[in-house]
Structures are given as structure tokens and as C-alpha cells.
C-alpha positions as CSV (number, residue, x, y, z in Angstrom):
1,M,31.0,76.1,-121.1
2,S,27.7,77.2,-122.5
3,S,28.6,75.5,-125.8
4,L,29.6,72.3,-124.1
5,K,26.3,72.4,-122.1
6,F,24.4,72.8,-125.3
7,K,26.2,69.9,-127.0
8,S,25.7,67.7,-123.9
9,A,22.0,68.6,-123.9
10,A,21.7,67.8,-127.6
11,I,23.4,64.5,-127.2
12,A,21.2,63.6,-124.3
13,S,18.1,64.6,-126.3
14,A,19.3,62.5,-129.2
15,L,20.0,59.5,-127.0
16,A,16.5,59.9,-125.4
17,L,14.9,59.9,-128.8
18,A,16.9,56.9,-129.9
19,S,15.9,55.1,-126.8
20,A,12.3,55.9,-127.3
21,A,12.4,54.8,-130.9
22,Q,14.1,51.6,-129.8
23,A,11.4,51.0,-127.2
24,E,8.8,51.3,-130.0
25,S,10.7,48.9,-132.4
26,I,10.1,45.2,-132.5
27,E,12.0,42.4,-134.3
28,F,9.7,40.1,-136.4
29,W,10.8,36.9,-138.2
30,T,8.9,35.1,-140.9
31,M,9.7,32.2,-143.3
32,P,9.4,32.7,-147.1
33,Y,6.4,31.4,-149.0
34,G,5.5,30.8,-152.6
35,D,6.9,33.4,-154.9
36,Q,9.4,35.1,-152.7
37,I,9.1,38.5,-154.4
38,A,5.3,38.5,-153.9
39,W,5.7,37.3,-150.3
40,Q,8.2,40.1,-149.4
41,S,6.0,42.7,-151.1
42,T,3.0,41.4,-149.0
43,V,4.9,41.5,-145.7
44,D,6.4,44.9,-146.5
45,S,3.0,46.4,-147.3
46,L,1.4,45.0,-144.1
47,I,4.3,46.3,-142.0
48,E,4.1,49.7,-143.6
49,G,0.4,49.9,-142.8
50,F,1.0,48.8,-139.2
51,E,3.8,51.2,-138.7
52,A,1.7,54.1,-140.0
53,E,-1.2,53.2,-137.8
54,S,0.7,52.4,-134.6
55,G,3.9,54.3,-134.7
56,I,5.7,51.1,-133.8
57,K,8.7,50.2,-136.1
58,V,9.1,46.6,-137.2
59,Q,12.4,45.1,-138.2
60,H,11.5,42.2,-140.4
61,E,13.9,39.2,-141.0
62,T,13.3,36.2,-143.2
63,V,14.4,32.7,-141.9
64,P,15.0,30.2,-144.7
65,W,12.9,27.1,-144.4
66,G,16.1,25.0,-144.5
67,N,17.1,26.6,-141.2
68,A,13.6,27.1,-139.6
69,F,13.4,23.9,-137.5
70,Q,16.9,24.3,-136.1
71,T,16.3,28.0,-135.5
72,Y,13.1,27.4,-133.4
73,L,14.6,24.4,-131.7
74,T,17.5,26.6,-130.6
75,I,15.1,29.3,-129.4
76,A,13.1,26.8,-127.4
77,R,16.4,25.7,-125.7
78,G,17.4,29.3,-124.7
79,G,19.0,30.6,-127.9
80,A,18.7,34.2,-129.2
81,A,15.1,35.0,-130.2
82,P,13.2,37.8,-131.9
83,D,10.3,39.6,-130.1
84,C,7.7,37.9,-132.3
85,A,7.7,35.5,-135.2
86,D,6.0,33.3,-137.8
87,M,6.0,30.0,-135.9
88,Y,4.8,26.4,-136.1
89,W,4.7,23.2,-134.0
90,L,3.6,25.1,-131.0
91,H,3.0,22.0,-128.9
92,S,6.4,20.6,-129.4
93,F,8.4,23.8,-129.0
94,S,6.3,24.8,-125.9
95,A,7.0,21.5,-124.3
96,I,10.7,21.8,-125.0
97,G,10.9,25.4,-123.8
98,G,8.8,25.1,-120.7
99,E,8.2,28.3,-118.8
100,N,11.6,29.8,-119.6
101,Y,12.1,29.8,-123.4
102,G,10.2,29.5,-126.7
103,P,6.6,30.4,-127.3
104,M,4.9,32.8,-124.8
105,P,1.3,32.3,-123.7
106,L,-1.0,35.2,-124.7
107,T,-4.2,34.2,-123.1
108,E,-4.6,37.5,-121.2
109,Y,-4.6,39.3,-124.6
110,K,-7.0,36.9,-126.4
111,D,-9.8,39.4,-126.6
112,R,-7.6,41.6,-128.8
113,L,-6.8,38.9,-131.3
114,N,-10.2,38.4,-132.9
115,L,-10.0,34.7,-132.2
116,D,-13.8,34.1,-132.6
117,T,-13.4,35.0,-136.3
118,F,-11.1,32.0,-137.0
119,Y,-12.0,28.4,-137.9
120,P,-12.1,26.4,-134.6
121,G,-9.8,23.8,-136.2
122,A,-7.2,26.4,-136.9
123,L,-7.3,27.6,-133.2
124,V,-6.2,24.1,-132.1
125,D,-2.8,25.0,-133.5
126,V,-2.4,28.1,-131.3
127,T,-3.7,26.4,-128.1
128,Y,-1.6,24.4,-125.8
129,L,-2.6,23.2,-122.3
130,D,-5.6,25.7,-122.4
131,D,-3.4,28.7,-123.2
132,I,-3.6,30.8,-126.4
133,Y,-0.2,31.6,-128.0
134,G,-1.1,33.7,-131.0
135,I,-3.1,33.8,-134.2
136,P,-3.2,31.0,-136.9
137,W,-2.6,32.8,-140.2
138,R,-1.9,30.0,-142.7
139,G,-3.1,26.5,-143.3
140,D,-2.3,23.3,-145.2
141,I,-5.6,21.4,-145.6
142,R,-6.1,18.2,-147.5
143,A,-9.1,17.0,-149.5
144,M,-10.1,14.3,-151.9
145,L,-8.9,14.8,-155.5
146,Y,-10.3,12.8,-158.4
147,R,-10.6,12.6,-162.1
148,T,-14.1,13.6,-163.2
149,D,-13.6,11.9,-166.6
150,A,-12.7,8.6,-164.9
151,M,-15.7,8.9,-162.6
152,E,-18.1,9.5,-165.5
153,E,-16.6,6.7,-167.5
154,A,-17.2,4.4,-164.5
155,G,-20.8,5.5,-164.3
156,L,-20.4,7.2,-160.9
157,S,-22.5,10.2,-160.3
158,A,-20.7,11.7,-157.2
159,P,-17.4,11.3,-155.4
160,P,-17.4,8.8,-152.5
161,T,-18.2,9.9,-148.9
162,T,-17.3,6.8,-146.9
163,W,-14.5,4.2,-147.0
164,D,-16.8,1.6,-148.4
165,E,-17.8,3.9,-151.2
166,T,-14.1,4.8,-151.8
167,I,-13.2,1.1,-152.3
168,A,-16.1,0.7,-154.7
169,A,-15.3,3.8,-156.7
170,A,-11.6,2.9,-156.8
171,K,-12.4,-0.5,-158.2
172,A,-14.8,1.0,-160.8
173,M,-12.2,3.5,-162.0
174,H,-9.2,1.2,-162.0
175,L,-8.3,0.3,-165.6
176,V,-6.1,-2.5,-167.0
177,D,-5.4,-3.6,-170.5
178,D,-5.9,-7.1,-172.0
179,N,-2.5,-8.2,-170.7
180,G,-3.2,-7.1,-167.1
181,E,-1.1,-4.0,-167.3
182,V,-2.4,-1.1,-165.3
183,L,-3.5,1.9,-167.4
184,R,-5.0,3.8,-164.6
185,W,-4.7,3.2,-160.8
186,G,-8.1,3.6,-159.1
187,Y,-6.6,5.1,-155.9
188,A,-3.6,6.7,-154.2
189,F,-3.5,7.5,-150.5
190,G,-2.0,11.0,-150.7
191,T,-0.2,13.5,-152.9
192,S,2.5,14.2,-150.3
193,F,5.8,12.4,-150.5
194,K,5.6,11.8,-146.8
195,V,4.3,8.3,-146.3
196,T,3.4,9.1,-142.7
197,D,0.9,11.8,-143.8
198,R,-1.1,9.1,-145.6
199,L,-1.9,7.2,-142.4
200,M,-2.7,10.1,-140.2
201,P,-6.1,11.1,-141.7
202,L,-7.2,7.5,-142.0
203,Y,-6.3,6.8,-138.4
204,W,-8.3,9.9,-137.3
205,Q,-11.2,9.0,-139.5
206,A,-11.3,5.6,-137.8
207,G,-11.4,7.4,-134.4
208,G,-7.8,7.1,-133.3
209,E,-5.3,9.6,-131.8
210,F,-1.6,9.1,-131.7
211,M,-1.1,10.0,-128.0
212,T,-3.0,11.4,-125.0
213,P,-3.5,15.2,-125.0
214,D,-0.7,15.7,-122.6
215,G,1.8,14.0,-124.9
216,K,2.8,11.4,-122.3
217,I,1.0,8.2,-123.4
218,A,1.3,6.5,-126.9
219,T,-2.1,5.3,-128.2
220,L,-1.2,3.2,-131.3
221,D,-2.4,-0.3,-130.1
222,N,-6.1,-0.1,-130.8
223,Q,-8.8,-1.1,-133.3
224,A,-8.7,2.2,-135.0
225,M,-5.0,1.6,-136.0
226,R,-5.9,-1.9,-137.2
227,D,-8.8,-0.5,-139.3
228,A,-6.6,2.2,-140.9
229,L,-3.7,-0.1,-141.7
230,T,-6.1,-2.7,-143.0
231,F,-7.7,-0.2,-145.3
232,M,-4.2,0.7,-146.7
233,H,-3.1,-2.9,-147.0
234,D,-6.2,-4.0,-148.7
235,M,-6.2,-1.2,-151.3
236,V,-2.8,-2.5,-152.4
237,H,-2.9,-6.2,-151.9
238,V,-6.6,-7.2,-151.8
239,H,-8.4,-4.8,-154.1
240,K,-5.2,-4.1,-156.0
241,V,-6.2,-0.5,-156.9
242,A,-3.2,1.3,-155.3
243,D,0.3,1.1,-156.6
244,I,2.8,-0.4,-154.1
245,D,5.5,1.6,-155.8
246,S,3.9,4.8,-154.6
247,F,5.5,4.1,-151.2
248,E,9.0,4.6,-152.7
249,K,10.8,7.9,-153.1
250,G,10.7,9.5,-156.6
251,Y,7.1,8.4,-157.4
252,E,5.7,11.0,-159.8
253,F,2.2,11.7,-158.5
254,L,1.3,15.0,-160.2
255,P,2.2,14.2,-163.8
256,M,0.5,10.7,-163.5
257,F,-2.7,12.3,-162.2
258,A,-2.7,15.0,-164.8
259,D,-2.1,12.3,-167.5
260,G,-5.1,10.3,-166.2
261,Q,-2.9,7.4,-164.8
262,I,-4.3,7.9,-161.2
263,A,-8.1,8.3,-160.7
264,M,-8.3,9.4,-157.1
265,F,-6.4,10.6,-154.1
266,G,-7.8,10.2,-150.7
267,S,-5.9,13.1,-149.2
268,A,-4.5,15.8,-151.6
269,E,-2.7,18.9,-150.6
270,Q,-4.7,22.1,-151.3
271,S,-1.7,23.5,-153.2
272,W,-2.4,20.9,-155.9
273,G,-5.4,22.9,-157.0
274,K,-3.2,25.9,-157.7
275,R,-0.5,23.7,-159.3
276,L,-2.9,21.9,-161.6
277,D,-4.3,25.3,-162.7
278,A,-0.8,26.7,-163.4
279,E,1.1,23.7,-164.6
280,Y,-1.5,21.6,-166.4
281,P,-4.1,24.0,-167.9
282,A,-4.9,21.3,-170.5
283,A,-6.3,19.1,-167.7
284,E,-9.0,21.8,-167.0
285,G,-12.4,20.1,-166.8
286,T,-11.0,16.6,-166.0
287,W,-10.5,16.9,-162.3
288,A,-12.2,18.2,-159.1
289,M,-11.8,18.1,-155.3
290,A,-14.3,16.9,-152.7
291,P,-14.3,16.7,-148.9
292,S,-12.5,13.7,-147.4
293,A,-14.4,10.5,-147.0
294,A,-15.5,9.4,-143.6
295,G,-14.2,6.4,-141.8
296,S,-16.1,4.6,-139.0
297,E,-16.0,7.9,-137.0
298,D,-15.8,11.0,-139.1
299,A,-14.2,12.7,-142.1
300,D,-11.2,14.4,-140.5
301,S,-8.8,16.1,-142.9
302,F,-5.1,16.4,-142.4
303,S,-4.3,20.0,-141.4
304,G,-1.0,21.8,-140.9
305,A,-0.8,25.4,-139.8
306,G,1.5,28.2,-138.9
307,Y,0.9,31.1,-136.4
308,F,2.2,34.4,-135.4
309,G,3.3,34.5,-131.8
310,V,5.5,36.1,-129.2
311,L,8.7,34.6,-127.8
312,R,9.5,34.4,-124.1
313,G,12.2,36.9,-122.9
314,T,10.9,39.9,-124.9
315,D,10.1,43.2,-123.2
316,K,8.0,44.2,-126.2
317,V,4.9,42.1,-125.5
318,E,2.4,45.0,-125.9
319,Q,4.0,46.1,-129.2
320,C,4.0,42.5,-130.5
321,V,0.3,42.0,-129.5
322,A,-0.5,45.2,-131.4
323,L,1.1,43.7,-134.5
324,L,-0.7,40.4,-134.1
325,E,-4.0,42.3,-133.6
326,Y,-3.3,44.2,-136.9
327,L,-2.4,40.9,-138.7
328,S,-5.6,39.2,-137.4
329,R,-7.9,41.4,-139.4
330,D,-9.7,39.9,-142.3
331,E,-8.0,42.1,-144.8
332,S,-4.6,41.2,-143.4
333,I,-5.3,37.5,-143.5
334,L,-6.6,37.8,-147.0
335,A,-3.4,39.6,-148.1
336,L,-1.2,36.9,-146.4
337,S,-3.1,34.1,-148.1
338,Q,-2.8,35.8,-151.5
339,G,0.9,36.5,-151.0
340,S,1.8,33.1,-149.6
341,G,-0.5,30.8,-151.6
342,N,-1.5,29.2,-148.3
343,V,-5.1,28.6,-147.4
344,A,-6.6,31.3,-145.1
345,T,-7.8,30.5,-141.6
346,K,-11.0,32.5,-141.4
347,P,-14.4,31.7,-142.8
348,A,-15.0,35.3,-143.9
349,V,-11.8,35.3,-145.9
350,M,-12.5,31.9,-147.5
351,T,-15.8,33.3,-148.9
352,S,-13.9,36.2,-150.5
353,E,-13.7,36.4,-154.3
354,F,-10.1,35.2,-154.2
355,W,-11.1,32.0,-152.5
356,S,-14.4,31.5,-154.5
357,D,-13.4,31.9,-158.1
358,R,-12.6,28.2,-158.7
359,P,-14.6,25.1,-157.6
360,W,-11.7,23.5,-155.9
361,K,-11.2,26.6,-153.7
362,K,-14.7,26.3,-152.4
363,V,-14.0,22.6,-151.5
364,V,-10.8,23.6,-149.7
365,A,-12.9,26.0,-147.6
366,R,-15.4,23.2,-146.8
367,A,-12.5,20.9,-145.8
368,L,-11.3,23.4,-143.2
369,E,-14.4,22.6,-141.2
370,D,-13.0,19.0,-140.8
371,A,-9.5,20.1,-140.0
372,H,-7.5,17.9,-137.6
373,T,-4.1,19.3,-136.6
374,S,-1.1,17.2,-137.5
375,Q,1.0,18.5,-134.5
376,H,1.2,16.8,-131.2
377,A,2.1,17.7,-127.7
378,A,5.4,15.9,-127.4
379,P,8.9,17.1,-128.1
380,A,9.7,13.8,-129.7
381,W,6.9,14.0,-132.3
382,S,9.1,15.1,-135.1
383,A,11.3,12.0,-134.6
384,I,8.3,9.7,-134.2
385,A,6.6,10.9,-137.3
386,T,9.7,11.4,-139.5
387,P,8.9,10.1,-143.1
388,E,12.1,8.1,-143.3
389,P,13.1,4.5,-142.6
390,G,13.8,4.2,-138.9
391,G,10.9,6.5,-138.0
392,I,8.4,4.7,-135.8
393,I,5.2,5.6,-137.8
394,Y,7.0,5.2,-141.1
395,D,8.3,1.7,-140.3
396,L,4.8,0.7,-139.0
397,I,3.3,1.6,-142.3
398,Y,6.0,0.2,-144.5
399,N,6.2,-3.1,-142.6
400,T,2.5,-3.8,-142.5
401,V,1.4,-2.4,-145.9
402,V,4.4,-2.9,-148.2
403,L,6.1,-5.9,-146.6
404,Q,2.9,-7.4,-145.2
405,K,4.4,-8.3,-141.8
406,D,2.2,-9.4,-138.9
407,M,0.0,-6.3,-138.1
408,D,-0.5,-7.1,-134.4
409,E,3.2,-7.6,-133.9
410,E,4.2,-4.4,-135.7
411,I,1.6,-2.3,-133.9
412,A,2.7,-3.6,-130.5
413,K,6.3,-2.9,-131.4
414,A,5.5,0.6,-132.6
415,Q,3.5,1.2,-129.4
416,E,6.5,0.2,-127.3
417,L,9.0,2.2,-129.2
418,M,6.8,5.3,-129.2
419,Q,6.1,5.1,-125.5
420,A,9.9,4.9,-124.9
421,E,10.4,8.0,-127.0
422,L,7.7,9.9,-125.1
423,Q,9.2,9.0,-121.8
424,R,12.7,9.8,-122.9
């Protein structure tokens, strides 16, 4: 009997230890970024440091980008969720999940997350209805990209800072041969294949917003939208400095720019700096970045972001907050930006040697001060802004800029369709 009692006690002790270990273990999901080997090494190193410091074990799982949207949509609708995760589109997934599923507010823990050390613009992406949901750790900021040789050839001493200056610079840099064939386009709206991304910063720069802050009322039918679409239309059809073919799929922006066939982009992804350095070293000295030009209101720059947050339903909130607190440190954010290739979200990190060793990196840091989030507080935003035919914003752009349909009619139609989506 004594032997049986000993075995029972040993089993109970082992179960208690296992239970304690489980209580101090959290499930953490991220998506892959950049070089996946470098990314995995970065995450492993950070987790190792956190585990050694806190005693909390982290089970890390990678969610492929091809499955990410459906994964988080399922979570927001009550599907299986980790304790904490690398997340995005907070406004939409919070609106879908409500108070039962999806992202969990962490406002009561905000003093532990070092939020005052992040860019204010980045914090917009972790704030919904006045609640804080985590820490913004990565950014996608856009800035102007231009050919310095084309600018010098045109006799321009500095990149444009307003829409009017942009038009004048694009005309000066636009180049045609004796037969009228274009040798160099003076302007392109953006480097992203997403046509909808090209309108967004222009609309914000003109003072517009796509909807009210609560995500209930569409706000497309206004002068700011007319100004933005008119700018786009006129660059193609009036000033004739932007290629109408650039609105079609398969347009090769990067090689054309590197070869000097495009002089300037109004809104270029920050990753293009890294790509030009790596893929087109021969173009060194022929290009540069600058802050976005201002419209009638300001110089808003398109900004995307991701954040680390906690999911509703977990009983490991304290442990997850401890992980977020660790990842919010300057050295952690620097490691994450180096490992992922994404822009950092803290001024102190963007002044580090890593983000200061190239002129374009310093411009990217400056652009973060003008960041305007691309997410919106409506579950239907992904459908409204889809960069495909049939999408409300896409059709509005294509019909008015490419097909030159009546602008007032198209804006009114888009307003009605978008309002119906928001209500639905």
C-alpha cells in the first residue's frame, strides 16, 4: 500500500507541475514576414529572452498570409483562437466580434505597454471606440519617390510639396520623342498594384474621410472627393503625364522606374527603398524619397499597420500582457523591424543606426509623422475597398478616371452603394 501511495503522490505531484506549467504557457500566433528564416530566428530569439525573464512559456505558431484574413474573420465570429497574436484591421474585426469574440480591449493595462513611446499615428491602429487593444509593432508607410536625374534635367531644385507643384514638376520631367512617343512618364499615382490605395492619400490630403468614426455613415459625396478624383483624372487626360495603362493589372512599375521611364510616384511603399537597394544597385544615385505632397488640407500619407493583441476568451490575459510589455521595448521593436523588413513604429527606433544609414530611411521616418491609417471602423470595409472590379471604391476610380464617366453621378452612386453596405 505504501508503494501505491507513493506512486499516487508522485502522479499527483507531476500533474500539479504540469498544470502549473500549462498555466504559465501561452499560445502566440504571427504571420511570416520578409525572409522567413530571418523572421523565425527573430521571433525565436525574442521568445527565448521573454521566457528566460518571465518564466512564461510561449507556444509560437505561424499563420500563412494566404489564410490570415479568413483565420481572423473566423476568430471574430467565435472560432478557435490563440491567447494572443499578431493582428491587423482592428476596427473591422472588433466590430464583427463585438463583446464576445475577436480582439480584447486592454485599456486597463495601457500603462504597462509603453504607449507614449510610439508614433501617435501608429496608435490609431490599436485604438477603437476609445479603447486600447495592444501595441502597434509594424508599419507600411508611403512617401514620394522620384528620379533625381530627371529632376535635375528639368531644372528643379527640390521635390514638390503641394499638388500644384506636383503638376508642374510632372510636366517638367515628362519626356516625349519627336514622334510624340513617351520616353518618360512624369508621374504615377502609386507603386502598389491596388488602384484603391492611390485614391486614399489624395482624398485625405484634400480633407476627406471615407466614413464617420463610428463606421455607420458613408462620406464620399463631397468636394474633397471631387478634388481628389479631378487631380487623378487631369494627370491622365489633361496634363497627360500619367499613363492610363497603369490602372490595368500587370503594369511593371518597379523596372520602369529603375530604367528611368517613370519620373515620380506620389505614394510609394517604403519597401521600395529596400527593393531598389537590393534589386537595382546600378540605379544608386538616381532616385530619392521625399514626404508626401500636401493637398488643400495637409500631407497625409497612406499607412498600414499590424499590432500584437489579446483575443477574447483567453484566461491568460496577464501572461499575454507581460509578453506585449516585453515586445513593446525599443530593442524588441528594433529587432522586429530588422527581422521583418517593416518600418518600426517608435521614433527612438527610427533614429537608430539601422534606420538612419540610408537617406530614404530617414524620409520614411519623417513620413510616419503624417501617417493616416488605412483601416476603417466597418466590417464591410474590406469589400468596399477591394482593389477589384465590382468594388465600390475601385469602380468609382476606374469609371471617373479611366472611362471618364460623369463624376457627380459616379460619386452619388458610390455614396449610395457604400451606405447600403454599411447598413447591411
